[in-house]
N, C-alpha and C positions, 0 to 999 in steps of 0.2 A: 811658527810651527811648520809652515810650508817648506822652509829650507830643511828642517829636520826630516820631514816626510820624504823629500826628494833625495836627501843624503841616504836615508835608510833604504829607500827603494833601490838606489844604485848599488849599495853594498849588498843587499839581499839578492839582487839580480846577478851580480858577479859571483857571490858565494853559491848561489843556486846553479849557475853554469859550471862552476868547479865541481859541484856535487854530482854532476852528470858523469864525471870521470873519476871522482874519488868516492868509492862506494859507501863510505861511512857517513857521508853527508846526504841528507834527504833533499837532493837538488831540486826536484820538481816542486815540492812544497815550498822551499825557500824562495824559488823564483816567483811562485804565485804570490807569496807574501810581499815580495817587492812590488808587484802590480797593485796589491791592496794598499800599500803605503803611498804609492804615487797617486792612487785614486783618492786618498784622503786629503790631498792638497786642494786648496780652494780653486786653483786654476786648472786642475786636471781635466783633460778631455776624454779620459778613460771612463766609459759608462758602466753602470751596474750590470747591464746586459753583457758587456764584454767580460766583466769579472766572472759572471756566471758561466759563460762559455769557456773561459780559460780555467775555471775551477773544475768543470766537467772534463775538459781535456787533461788536466793534471791528474784527476782521479783515475781516468782511463789509463794513462801512462803508468801510474803507480801499480794498478792492478795487472796490466800487461807485463810489467817488469817481474812480477811474481809468477805469472802464468806461462811466460815464454819458455823457461827451461823445460817444463814438462811437455809443452807443445812441440818444441824442436826435437826433444828426445823421441817423441812418438813419430814425428816426421822422418827421423833417421832410423826408424824400424824398432824403436824401443818397446819393450814389454811393459805391462802394468807395473812390475817391480822397478824397472828402469826409470819410468816416468815418476813413480813415487819417490825413488831415490833422488832424482833431480830436484823434485819439489821439497823434500826434506832437507836437501843440501842448501837450498836457497835460504831457508829459515835458520839452519845451524850455522851457516857461513857468517851470519851477523855477529856471532860470538867470537869469531876468529879474525876480526879486523878486515882490512882491505883484501889481503891475500885470500882469506877464508871466503869472502863474498864472491871472489872470482873463481876460486878452486873448488869450493864445496859442492856446487851443483854438478860440476864435472865429475868429481869423486863419487858423489851420491848416485849419479846415473850409472857410472861404471860399476860400482858395488851392486846396485840394484840389478843390473843385467847379469852380473856374475852369480848373484843369488838365484836368478831365473835359469841360467844355463852356464855352469862353471866351466864348460869346455870351450865356449865360443868367446874367447878374449877379443878377437877381432871385431865382432859385433858390439861387444861391450864398449870398446874404444870408439867405434863409430858413433854409437848413441851418445857417449860422453862428449864427443866432438860437437854433436848437434846441440847439446846443452851449452857448450862454450860459445857456439855461434849465436845462441839466444842471448848470451851476455852481451855480445857485440851489438846485436840488434837493439836490445834494451838501452844500451849506452847511446847508440845512435839516435833513438827516439828521444831520450832525455836531452841530448845535446841540441837537437833541432827545437824541441819545445822550450828549453831554457834560453836558447839564442833568440827565439822569437819574442819571448816575454821580455828579455833584456832590451831588445830592439824597441818594443813598445814603451818601455820605461824611459829609455833615453830619448826617443822621439817626442814623447809627451813633455819631457823637461825642456828639450831644445826648442820645441814650438813655443813654449811659454817665454823662453829667453828671447827668441826672435820677435815675438809680439811686443816685448818691452823695449826693443832697440829702435 
């Protein structure tokens, strides 16, 4: 069973890392499941405390990924409608695949700002750009988190192999 757990851990770690850049894959959750699988192996040095910490980090990253578009829209001068548009775009984007996940918060913020003030297209574009920057920030956070979890998965497996040599 340990070999199966190790194999699943590596697969989930790699798929989770891919999920950081492929929006339809829940990368952070999948990476965390990789840690859970490696922890199930009898030889694993990953502790339950580490799992709890990584679980909390994963949860925070997931929440931030949904909140960042609104925050960055506000940071770039967005109105309540622009922020709401960005947040609605985050959820609607899920139904339009990878392009929708990237574009919908941008479009939502832009439309929201135009609904607030239809004469200021420049501001609407600026706010929408803030929403896009949030996508890049969220992707960066997911890449860092997924990379760290994959590192711990591989390190745990390699330490076990090294001990047996």
